[in-house]
ZATORBA-896044 format. One line per field, with one value per residue: residue number from 0; residue in three letters; x, z, y of N, C-alpha, C, O in turn. Coordinates in steps of 0.1 Angstrom, whole numbers. Each point is the difference from the previous one (the first is absolute). Example, Ala and Ser with C-alpha at 12.3 -4.5 7.8 and 13.67 -1.06 7.14 Angstrom:
<recs>
nr	(0_1) $
rest	(ala_ser) $
n_xx	(132_-14) $
n_zz	(78_-14) $
n_yy	(-57_11) $
ca_xx	(-9_9) $
ca_zz	(0_0) $
ca_yy	(12_11) $
c_xx	(9_-8) $
c_zz	(0_8) $
c_yy	(12_11) $
o_xx	(10_5) $
o_zz	(7_1) $
o_yy	(0_11) $
</recs>
This chain:
<recs>
nr	(0_1_2_3_4_5_6_7_8_9_10_11_12_13_14_15_16_17_18_19_20_21_22_23_24_25_26_27_28_29_30_31_32_33_34_35_36_37_38_39_40_41_42_43_44_45_46_47_48_49_50_51_52_53_54_55_56_57_58_59_60_61_62_63_64_65_66_67_68_69_70_71_72_73_74_75_76_77_78_79_80_81_82_83_84_85_86_87_88_89_90_91_92_93_94_95_96_97_98_99_100_101_102_103_104_105_106_107_108_109_110_111_112_113_114_115_116_117_118_119_120_121_122_123_124_125_126_127_128_129_130_131_132_133_134_135_136_137_138_139_140_141_142_143_144_145_146_147_148_149_150_151_152_153_154_155_156_157_158_159_160_161_162_163_164_165_166_167_168_169_170_171_172_173_174_175_176_177_178_179_180_181_182_183_184_185_186_187_188_189_190_191_192_193_194_195_196_197_198_199_200_201_202_203_204_205_206_207_208_209_210_211_212_213_214_215_216_217_218_219_220_221_222_223_224_225_226_227_228_229_230_231_232_233_234_235_236_237_238_239_240_241_242_243_244_245_246_247_248_249_250_251_252_253_254_255_256_257_258_259_260_261_262_263_264_265_266_267_268_269_270_271_272_273_274_275_276_277_278_279_280_281_282_283_284_285_286_287_288_289_290_291_292_293_294_295_296_297_298_299_300_301_302_303_304_305_306_307_308_309_310_311_312_313) $
rest	(met_lys_lys_tyr_phe_leu_cys_val_phe_leu_ile_val_thr_phe_phe_thr_gly_tyr_val_phe_ala_glu_ser_lys_asp_ser_leu_ser_ile_tyr_gly_leu_val_lys_his_pro_leu_asn_ile_ser_met_gln_asp_leu_thr_lys_phe_gln_ser_ile_gln_val_gln_met_asn_glu_val_thr_asn_asp_gly_glu_phe_arg_gly_val_phe_his_tyr_cys_gly_val_pro_leu_arg_thr_leu_leu_glu_leu_ala_cys_ile_lys_lys_asn_lys_lys_glu_phe_ser_lys_ser_val_asp_leu_ala_ile_ala_ile_arg_asn_lys_lys_gly_ala_gln_thr_ile_leu_ser_trp_gly_glu_val_phe_tyr_arg_asn_ser_gly_glu_ile_leu_ile_ala_thr_ala_ala_val_pro_ile_met_pro_his_lys_asn_cys_lys_gly_cys_his_ser_leu_glu_phe_tyr_lys_pro_val_ile_asp_gln_leu_tyr_arg_asn_ile_cys_phe_pro_lys_leu_val_val_ala_glu_asp_ser_phe_ala_asp_arg_ser_leu_glu_glu_ile_thr_asp_ile_glu_val_ile_asp_ile_thr_his_gly_ile_asn_ile_lys_lys_glu_pro_lys_leu_phe_ser_lys_gln_phe_thr_ile_thr_gly_his_gly_ile_lys_ser_leu_ser_phe_cys_asp_ile_ser_gln_tyr_pro_arg_lys_asn_met_arg_ile_lys_lys_val_gly_glu_gly_lys_gly_tyr_his_gly_ile_leu_gln_ala_ser_gly_ala_ser_leu_lys_gln_ile_leu_glu_asn_ala_gly_val_leu_pro_asp_leu_asn_thr_val_phe_ile_val_ser_ala_pro_asp_gly_tyr_arg_ser_leu_leu_ser_trp_gly_glu_val_phe_leu_ser_pro_ser_gly_asp_gln_ile_ile_ile_ala_asp_arg_ile_asn_gly_gln_ser_ile_asp_ser_gly_gly_lys_phe_ile_leu_ser_val_asn_phe) $
n_xx	(41_-2_-5_-12_-2_-18_14_-13_-4_4_1_-6_12_-17_18_-22_-4_7_-19_8_17_-14_4_18_-8_-20_11_-10_-9_-1_-21_13_-12_16_23_-20_15_2_11_4_2_-14_-21_-3_-3_-22_-7_-4_18_-7_17_-8_11_2_0_1_-6_-6_-20_-10_6_-22_13_-1_16_16_-14_6_-8_-10_1_-21_7_4_17_20_6_11_22_13_6_20_18_-15_7_-7_14_-21_-10_2_3_6_19_0_-21_12_-17_20_-20_17_-9_-1_16_19_-3_20_4_-1_6_-11_19_-19_-5_-6_-23_-15_-3_-6_18_-5_19_-11_-14_6_-5_5_17_11_10_10_4_-5_13_-5_12_-10_16_-16_11_5_-20_-1_-15_10_4_20_21_3_-4_19_19_-5_7_22_-1_-2_-14_7_-14_0_-1_17_-14_5_4_5_-18_-17_-5_-22_8_-1_11_19_-13_3_10_12_-15_5_-10_1_-11_13_-22_18_1_-1_-18_13_-9_-1_0_-13_22_-14_3_15_-14_22_-17_-13_13_-13_5_-5_-10_-2_-15_-11_16_-22_11_1_2_6_8_16_-10_-20_-5_9_13_-17_23_-15_15_-9_-1_3_-6_-4_-16_-8_6_-3_16_1_14_17_-9_-4_3_-18_11_-20_12_0_20_14_-2_8_22_5_0_21_10_-18_16_2_5_-12_20_-20_14_-18_12_-5_-8_7_20_4_14_3_6_10_-3_17_-12_-6_-19_-19_-12_-10_-17_18_-12_-1_21_-9_-7_-4_0_-5_17_16_-6_17_-3_-12_-6_-3_2_16_-20_15_-7_-17_20_-15_17_-7_16_-2) $
n_zz	(213_13_1_7_11_5_15_-17_-21_6_-21_10_-16_3_-9_0_7_-17_-11_3_0_-17_-5_7_-17_10_0_12_-7_19_-6_19_-19_-2_4_1_11_-21_15_-19_-7_-17_4_5_-19_0_14_7_-12_12_11_-4_19_-13_23_-20_19_-7_4_-20_-4_-2_-11_2_15_-16_10_-23_19_-19_8_0_5_15_14_-9_4_20_-1_-9_12_9_13_-2_16_3_11_6_5_-20_1_21_-10_17_-10_-13_-11_2_-11_9_-20_7_-17_12_-3_-11_21_-9_21_-10_10_8_21_-1_-5_16_13_-9_6_-8_8_19_-6_-7_-16_9_-10_18_-13_18_-13_21_-18_9_17_19_-6_-4_-19_1_-8_-22_9_-14_13_10_-7_-3_17_11_-4_7_22_0_2_22_-4_-10_17_-22_16_5_12_0_13_-14_5_-13_23_2_-12_22_8_0_-8_-3_-18_7_15_21_-7_19_-9_19_-3_14_-4_-21_7_-9_16_-12_21_-12_7_18_12_-2_0_6_10_-19_3_-18_10_-21_4_-22_11_6_14_3_-12_23_-10_20_-3_-3_19_-8_-7_-15_16_-7_-3_2_-17_12_-22_12_-11_0_-3_19_17_-15_-8_11_-16_15_-8_22_-18_15_-9_-9_1_-17_-8_11_-2_-18_1_12_-15_-2_1_-13_-3_-3_-18_9_10_10_-1_12_-8_21_-9_21_-7_6_14_-22_9_-20_12_-13_-9_-21_-2_5_-15_-15_6_-13_-18_-10_-10_-20_-3_6_16_-10_14_-16_11_-14_-5_-16_21_-13_-4_-15_8_16_2_-14_-4_-16_6_-15_9_-5) $
n_yy	(107_17_-23_19_-19_14_-9_-5_3_-22_8_-20_10_-15_9_-4_21_14_8_-22_15_7_-22_10_13_-1_20_-16_19_-12_2_0_-6_17_-5_-9_-14_7_-12_10_-22_-5_-4_-22_-12_3_-16_21_-6_-18_10_-21_4_-19_4_-9_12_-20_7_-6_23_4_-15_23_-2_3_15_3_10_-8_21_-9_21_-15_6_-6_-21_-5_4_-18_-18_6_-2_-17_14_-21_-13_1_-20_-12_22_2_7_13_4_15_-11_-10_1_-13_4_-21_-2_3_22_2_-4_21_-1_17_8_8_-8_-21_2_3_-17_-20_-11_21_9_5_18_-20_15_-20_13_5_-14_9_-18_-5_6_-20_11_-5_-15_-14_3_21_5_1_-12_-15_-19_5_-2_-23_-14_-4_-11_-21_2_-4_-23_3_-16_19_-7_6_17_15_-14_22_-19_18_12_-5_-2_2_-18_-2_19_-11_17_-24_10_18_-4_-6_19_-11_16_-6_1_-2_22_-8_13_15_-13_19_-10_13_-5_2_-19_17_-17_-3_-11_1_-18_3_-19_9_-19_6_-14_19_-6_2_15_-4_19_-11_-22_16_2_-6_21_-15_7_11_0_18_-1_16_-9_18_-19_21_-14_-8_-14_-16_12_-22_1_4_-19_3_-12_0_-18_-1_-19_15_4_12_21_9_7_18_17_-5_19_-6_-15_21_-12_-17_-3_4_18_-7_18_-5_18_5_7_-22_12_1_-20_4_-20_5_-17_0_12_-12_-13_13_13_5_7_-21_-3_10_-22_21_-16_19_-6_-1_19_-4_-21_11_-3_-18_21_3_4_3_-22_-1_-8_5_-13_16_-15_22) $
ca_xx	(-11_-5_-14_-4_-13_-4_-5_-10_0_5_-9_7_-10_6_-6_2_-3_-13_2_13_-3_4_13_0_12_2_-1_-11_1_-15_-4_-2_8_-9_1_4_8_5_14_7_14_6_-3_8_15_1_1_14_3_10_6_4_6_-9_6_-13_-1_-13_0_4_13_2_7_-6_9_3_-3_-4_-14_-4_-14_-7_-5_-15_-5_-2_-13_-12_-2_-7_-14_-6_-8_-10_-8_-15_-4_2_3_15_3_13_2_10_-6_-4_9_2_1_6_-3_6_-8_-2_-8_6_-3_8_-6_9_-8_1_11_12_2_0_9_14_7_-8_8_2_-11_-1_-6_12_-3_13_10_14_6_13_7_12_12_6_-9_0_6_9_-8_-12_-1_-9_-14_-5_0_-6_-14_1_3_-11_-10_3_-4_-15_-10_-8_-12_-4_7_2_1_13_2_15_5_-2_11_-3_-7_-13_-11_3_-10_2_-11_-11_-12_-9_4_-12_0_-12_-3_-4_-5_-15_-4_7_-7_8_-7_7_-2_1_12_11_8_-2_10_4_-3_-4_3_-11_-2_-3_9_8_-7_0_9_-1_12_0_13_9_11_5_7_12_-2_7_1_2_-1_-11_-2_-14_-2_-13_-4_-6_8_13_10_-1_11_3_-4_5_-12_3_-11_1_1_-13_2_1_-14_-9_5_-4_-15_-3_-1_8_5_-9_2_-13_-4_3_-3_-7_1_-10_0_-14_-5_-4_12_5_10_2_13_0_7_13_6_6_8_10_8_8_-7_-9_7_0_-15_-2_-9_8_-7_9_6_10_2_-11_-12_-10_-13_-8_-8_0_12_9_2_7_11_5_12_5) $
ca_zz	(8_12_3_13_6_12_-4_8_-2_-13_-5_-10_-10_-11_-12_-10_-15_-8_-11_-7_-14_-9_-7_-9_-4_4_14_4_13_3_15_4_-9_-9_-14_-2_-11_-5_-5_-6_2_-9_7_11_-2_-4_11_6_9_10_1_14_1_8_3_2_8_8_15_4_-4_-15_-8_-13_-8_3_-11_-1_-7_-5_-1_4_13_2_3_-13_-5_8_-1_-13_1_10_11_6_12_1_13_6_14_2_-13_-3_-6_8_5_-12_-4_-14_-3_-13_-4_-14_-8_7_11_13_4_11_5_4_7_-6_6_-3_-14_-1_11_-1_-13_-11_-9_6_-4_-14_-10_-9_-15_-5_10_-4_11_5_0_7_-9_1_2_14_1_11_13_-1_-11_-12_4_7_-6_-13_1_4_-12_-10_3_-6_-14_-1_-7_10_-7_4_10_13_12_7_12_1_14_9_2_-8_-12_-2_-7_-14_-7_-14_-9_6_-10_6_11_5_13_7_14_7_13_0_10_13_7_9_6_2_13_0_5_-5_11_2_10_-4_-15_-2_-13_-2_-14_-4_3_11_13_2_11_4_6_7_1_-9_8_-2_-13_1_-3_-13_-1_-13_-2_-10_-6_1_-13_-4_-13_3_7_-4_9_13_7_3_13_4_3_5_2_-3_-15_-5_-7_12_6_-9_0_13_0_-10_-13_-8_-12_-10_-8_-1_13_2_14_0_13_1_12_3_-7_-14_-9_0_-11_-3_-2_-6_7_-6_5_14_3_-10_-2_12_6_10_14_6_5_14_9_10_12_5_-9_6_13_7_-4_-9_7_-9_-9_3_5_-10_-14_-10_-7_-12_-2_-13) $
ca_yy	(6_-8_2_-8_3_-7_-13_-5_-14_-5_-10_-8_-4_-7_4_-11_4_-1_-10_3_2_-11_2_12_5_13_2_8_8_4_2_14_10_7_-5_-14_-1_-12_3_-11_0_10_12_1_2_15_8_1_-11_1_-14_-5_-13_-8_-13_-7_-11_0_-1_-14_-4_-3_10_2_8_14_7_14_0_13_1_12_0_-3_13_8_-6_4_14_3_-4_10_-6_8_-6_5_3_13_2_1_2_-4_-13_-8_-12_-8_-12_-1_-15_-3_-14_-5_-9_-12_2_3_14_6_12_9_11_13_7_-5_5_15_6_-4_3_-6_-8_-14_-8_3_-9_-2_-4_-6_-4_-4_-8_5_-12_0_1_-13_-10_-5_-13_-1_-1_-7_-10_4_-2_11_13_1_5_15_6_-2_10_12_0_-4_8_8_4_13_9_-7_9_-2_8_-1_2_-13_-10_-12_3_-7_9_3_-9_2_-1_6_4_8_8_6_9_-4_5_-12_4_-1_-9_2_11_7_11_12_6_14_4_-9_-7_-14_-4_-14_-4_-13_-7_-10_-4_-14_-10_3_3_14_4_14_5_12_3_-9_-2_-14_-1_7_13_4_15_4_15_1_13_2_7_-2_6_13_10_-2_-6_5_-5_-15_-4_-13_-9_-12_-8_-14_-3_-5_-13_-11_0_-7_-14_-6_-1_-11_4_-9_6_1_12_6_6_13_4_13_5_11_8_4_11_-5_-1_-13_-2_-14_-5_-14_-10_1_12_-3_-12_-2_14_4_10_-5_1_12_4_-3_6_8_4_11_9_8_-5_1_-8_9_3_8_-8_-14_-5_-6_5_-9_8_-6_9_-2) $
c_xx	(-5_-14_-3_-13_-2_-7_-11_-1_4_-8_9_-11_7_-9_2_-3_-12_3_12_-4_6_13_-2_13_2_-2_-12_2_-14_-3_-3_10_-10_1_5_8_2_12_6_14_8_-1_10_15_2_2_15_2_10_6_3_5_-9_8_-12_2_-12_2_3_12_1_7_-5_9_3_-1_0_-13_-1_-15_-5_-3_-15_-7_-4_-13_-12_-3_-7_-15_-8_-9_-11_-9_-14_-4_1_3_15_5_15_2_8_-5_-4_11_2_3_5_-2_7_-9_-3_-10_6_-2_9_-7_11_-9_2_13_14_4_2_9_15_6_-7_8_2_-10_-3_-7_11_-5_12_9_12_6_14_8_13_12_7_-9_1_6_10_-6_-11_0_-10_-14_-5_0_-7_-15_0_2_-12_-11_3_-4_-16_-8_-8_-12_-3_-14_0_1_13_-1_14_4_-2_12_-3_-9_-13_-11_3_-7_1_-13_-13_-10_-8_5_-13_1_-13_-1_-6_-6_-15_-3_8_-6_10_-7_10_-3_1_14_10_8_-3_11_6_-1_-3_4_-11_0_-1_11_9_-9_2_9_-1_13_-2_14_8_13_6_8_14_0_8_0_3_0_-10_0_-14_-3_-15_-4_-6_8_15_10_-2_12_2_-5_7_-12_5_-12_3_-1_-15_2_-1_-15_-9_3_-6_-16_-4_-3_9_5_-11_1_-13_-5_3_-4_-6_1_-9_3_-14_-6_-3_12_4_10_2_14_-1_9_15_7_6_10_10_10_9_-6_-9_6_0_-15_-1_-13_6_-9_8_5_10_1_-13_-12_-10_-13_-9_-8_0_14_9_0_5_9_5_11_5_15) $
c_zz	(10_3_14_4_11_-3_11_-2_-13_-4_-10_-10_-11_-12_-11_-14_-5_-10_-8_-15_-8_-7_-11_-2_6_16_4_12_1_15_3_-7_-8_-14_-1_-13_-5_-8_-6_4_-9_7_12_-3_-6_12_4_10_10_1_16_-1_10_2_4_8_8_14_4_-7_-16_-7_-14_-8_5_-13_2_-8_-4_-1_6_14_1_2_-12_-7_7_-1_-15_1_10_10_5_9_1_13_4_13_3_-15_-4_-6_7_6_-13_-1_-15_-3_-14_-3_-13_-6_7_11_13_3_12_3_4_7_-9_5_-5_-15_-1_10_-1_-13_-11_-9_5_-5_-15_-8_-9_-12_-6_11_-6_11_4_2_9_-9_0_2_14_2_11_13_0_-11_-11_3_8_-8_-13_0_5_-13_-10_3_-8_-15_-2_-7_10_-8_5_-6_13_11_6_13_5_14_9_1_-8_-11_-1_-6_-14_-8_-14_-8_7_-11_6_12_5_12_7_14_5_13_1_10_13_6_9_5_3_13_-1_5_-5_12_0_10_-3_-15_-1_-14_-1_-15_-2_4_11_12_3_12_2_8_7_2_-8_7_-1_-12_2_-4_-13_1_-13_-1_-11_-5_0_-12_-4_-13_4_4_-2_12_13_8_1_14_3_5_6_2_-5_-15_-3_-6_12_6_-9_-1_12_0_-10_-14_-9_-13_-11_-8_-3_13_0_14_-2_14_1_12_3_-7_-15_-9_-1_-12_-2_-3_-7_8_-5_5_14_1_-11_-2_12_7_11_14_6_3_14_6_12_12_7_-11_8_15_9_-4_-7_8_-8_-11_3_4_-11_-14_-8_-8_-11_-5_-15_-1) $
c_yy	(-10_4_-6_6_-8_-14_-5_-15_-3_-11_-7_-5_-9_2_-11_5_-1_-11_4_3_-12_5_11_5_15_0_10_7_5_0_13_9_8_-4_-13_-1_-14_3_-12_1_11_14_2_4_15_9_1_-11_3_-15_-3_-14_-8_-14_-9_-13_0_-3_-15_-5_-3_12_1_9_14_7_15_1_15_1_14_0_-2_13_8_-5_4_15_4_-4_9_-7_9_-8_5_4_15_1_-2_0_-4_-13_-10_-13_-10_-11_-1_-15_-3_-14_-3_-10_-14_1_3_15_4_13_10_11_13_7_-4_4_14_7_-4_3_-7_-9_-14_-10_3_-11_-2_-6_-7_-4_-5_-9_7_-14_0_-1_-14_-11_-6_-13_-2_-1_-9_-10_5_-1_11_12_2_4_15_8_0_10_14_-1_-3_11_9_6_15_3_-7_11_-3_10_-1_1_-13_-8_-13_4_-5_8_4_-10_2_-1_6_5_10_8_5_8_-3_5_-13_3_-1_-11_1_12_6_11_11_6_16_5_-10_-6_-14_-6_-14_-1_-15_-6_-11_-2_-14_-9_2_3_15_4_14_4_14_5_-10_-4_-14_-2_7_14_4_15_5_16_2_15_4_11_-3_7_14_11_-2_-5_7_-7_-14_-3_-13_-7_-14_-9_-15_-2_-5_-13_-10_0_-8_-15_-7_-1_-11_4_-10_7_-1_13_8_6_14_4_14_6_12_8_5_11_-4_-2_-15_-2_-15_-3_-14_-9_1_12_-2_-11_-3_11_2_12_-4_0_14_5_-5_5_7_4_11_8_9_-3_1_-7_9_1_8_-8_-15_-4_-5_8_-10_9_-8_11_-4_5) $
o_xx	(-1_-3_5_-4_7_-9_2_1_0_-4_6_-10_11_-12_12_1_-9_10_1_-9_8_3_-9_10_11_-5_1_5_-5_9_-7_9_-11_-10_12_-3_0_0_1_5_9_9_5_7_11_4_8_-8_8_-6_5_-3_-4_3_-5_4_-2_11_6_3_11_-3_-1_-4_-7_6_-2_-2_4_-7_7_-5_-8_-11_-11_-8_-10_-12_-8_-9_-12_-12_3_-6_-2_-9_11_7_5_1_3_-8_4_7_-6_12_-9_10_-5_4_4_-11_-10_-2_-6_-3_4_-6_10_-12_10_7_8_12_8_5_8_-6_-1_-5_6_2_-4_0_2_-9_0_-1_1_0_8_-3_7_0_8_-12_9_-3_1_7_-5_8_-8_-8_-12_-11_-4_-4_-9_-8_-2_-8_-10_-1_-5_4_-7_2_-1_-5_-7_6_3_-2_3_11_8_7_10_-8_-6_-9_-8_3_-1_-10_-11_3_-6_7_-6_6_-11_10_-11_-3_-6_7_-3_2_5_-3_10_-11_7_4_-3_9_-11_12_8_-7_5_-1_-2_5_0_12_10_-11_11_-2_-1_4_-3_2_-4_10_12_6_1_-7_11_-11_8_-7_0_1_-8_1_-4_6_1_1_8_-4_-1_-3_-7_2_5_-6_10_-10_11_-7_-6_-10_-7_-4_-7_-9_-4_-6_-12_-6_12_-6_-6_-2_1_-12_11_-8_6_-5_-2_4_-9_-12_-4_-2_0_1_-5_7_-9_9_9_12_11_10_9_12_-5_3_-4_-7_4_-2_1_-5_5_-11_-5_5_-5_2_1_-2_-2_-6_-12_7_-7_9_12_-10_9_-5_6_-3_3_6) $
o_zz	(-2_1_2_-3_3_-8_12_9_-9_8_-9_4_-6_-1_-4_-9_5_1_-5_-6_4_0_-8_7_-3_6_-4_9_-8_9_-8_6_-3_-7_-1_-10_8_-10_7_5_5_1_3_7_-2_-2_-2_10_-1_-4_7_-9_10_-10_11_-6_7_4_10_0_-5_3_-7_-11_10_-10_11_-11_7_-5_2_4_-6_-5_-1_-5_-6_1_-1_-5_0_-2_3_-4_-1_0_-1_4_10_-6_-11_2_-5_7_1_4_-7_4_-10_9_-8_5_-3_7_10_-9_9_-9_6_-2_-7_-7_-2_-3_-8_-2_4_-8_-1_-8_-7_1_-2_5_-9_-1_-10_11_-11_11_-8_8_-1_-11_-9_4_8_10_4_10_10_-9_3_-5_-2_-1_-4_-8_-4_-4_-7_-9_-3_-7_-10_-1_9_-11_12_-9_3_-1_3_-2_9_4_9_-9_-4_1_-11_-6_-6_0_-5_5_-1_-11_-7_8_-7_10_-6_7_-4_8_10_1_10_-5_10_-7_6_3_-9_-4_-1_5_-3_-1_7_-7_9_-10_9_-8_8_-3_2_-2_0_11_-9_8_-6_2_-2_-6_3_-2_7_-10_-2_1_-7_8_-10_8_-7_1_-2_-4_-8_-5_7_8_1_12_-7_9_-9_10_-5_5_3_-7_7_2_-1_4_5_0_-1_7_-3_-7_3_-4_-3_5_-5_1_-4_7_-6_10_-9_10_-8_0_-8_-11_10_-8_9_-7_4_8_9_3_3_7_3_-4_11_12_9_10_12_2_3_-6_9_-2_11_-10_10_8_12_-12_3_5_4_-8_-7_1_2_-3_4_-6_2_-6_-3_-10) $
o_yy	(-12_12_-12_11_-10_-1_1_-8_9_-9_6_-7_3_-3_-2_-9_-7_-8_11_-6_-7_12_-1_-4_6_-9_11_-7_8_-1_6_6_-4_0_-1_5_-9_7_-10_10_6_8_11_6_4_12_-10_-2_10_-10_9_-7_6_-7_1_-11_10_-5_-3_-13_-3_11_-10_4_4_-4_5_-4_10_-10_9_-11_7_2_6_8_4_4_9_7_1_-2_12_-10_12_8_5_9_5_-11_-2_-9_-10_-7_-10_1_5_-6_5_-8_8_-3_-6_-11_0_8_-8_6_-4_0_1_7_8_0_5_11_8_7_-12_-8_-8_-12_11_-12_8_-8_-5_5_-6_6_4_-8_10_-5_-3_2_5_-7_-11_-3_-4_2_9_8_3_6_11_9_8_8_10_3_7_11_-3_11_-6_5_3_-6_-9_11_-12_12_-9_-5_-2_-3_-6_9_-1_-5_7_-12_12_-5_-6_4_8_-6_8_-5_2_2_-4_-10_4_-10_-7_11_-6_10_-1_5_5_11_-12_6_-5_3_-6_7_-7_7_-8_8_-9_2_-8_4_5_-6_8_-9_10_12_-11_-2_-3_-11_10_3_-4_6_-7_6_-7_10_-8_12_-11_10_9_11_7_-8_12_-3_-8_7_-7_2_-5_5_-5_9_-8_-8_-10_-11_-8_-9_-12_-9_-2_-8_-1_10_-10_11_11_3_4_-7_9_-6_7_-6_0_1_9_-6_-6_9_-8_8_-8_4_0_0_5_2_-7_-2_-1_1_8_1_1_12_-12_10_-6_5_5_-5_5_8_-5_-2_12_-9_2_-6_-8_8_-2_7_-7_10_-11_10_-11_-1) $
</recs>
């Protein structure tokens, strides 16, 4: 499914989290949910499980092994808890964040959209793992000093339950021994004036630690062309469009956004519609390369509702 909307400004928010939970033997799901849950490891193993392969290499090059993980899709657990948003002025869940924390106090943030709009089998809470062993050793191409630490990773102790984001190119968001999943609305305090007419001639990037930037055109960026499936939850399929614009990832990098698993991007339009993207969704997932700020559709400049569209192509 593909979701797009008119882009007015983008807010970069660094979310540092609430008080971390104490060490415990159950997984808690709480926040904006109707039915808060405390699920033990034994309970998790009773769910129907799926299997994914994860080649665990972090963004800085650290190798953590290659495994088949079995577990429960995060979406399944969140649907069981039943997400419930309190705000009436914007009732959709697309601007919610999902914070996952572990016993050591580490935290990563996912967006509602990447959990519910993308393939739910790519993000799971793993309860078991089997290493994928190489058929041959590395003696012919590397020394023992090189390949022994690599092989040792396949025998390492993995602490469950574990968040596994299998689609990511790098494993930085895969968090072991998780204890808490909290559904959060972090848009409190963000004043968004709802304009009577849906139109914007520019978009602005602003947020903590970066200089505010406004764009009336994106001609200084390399042009990125994409075929977009126009599919919405309301009116369904409306064909294939040819979109052209600039990579959101490149625009954010040039704005000075630093790597941080707790950074999220809130995008808003003049009619009050907004959505949230996680840093990992944009910078760690291959799908992040398919997110563009479009200024042309089917070869024509955009003139309905504004000059720019944020296009997230699934």
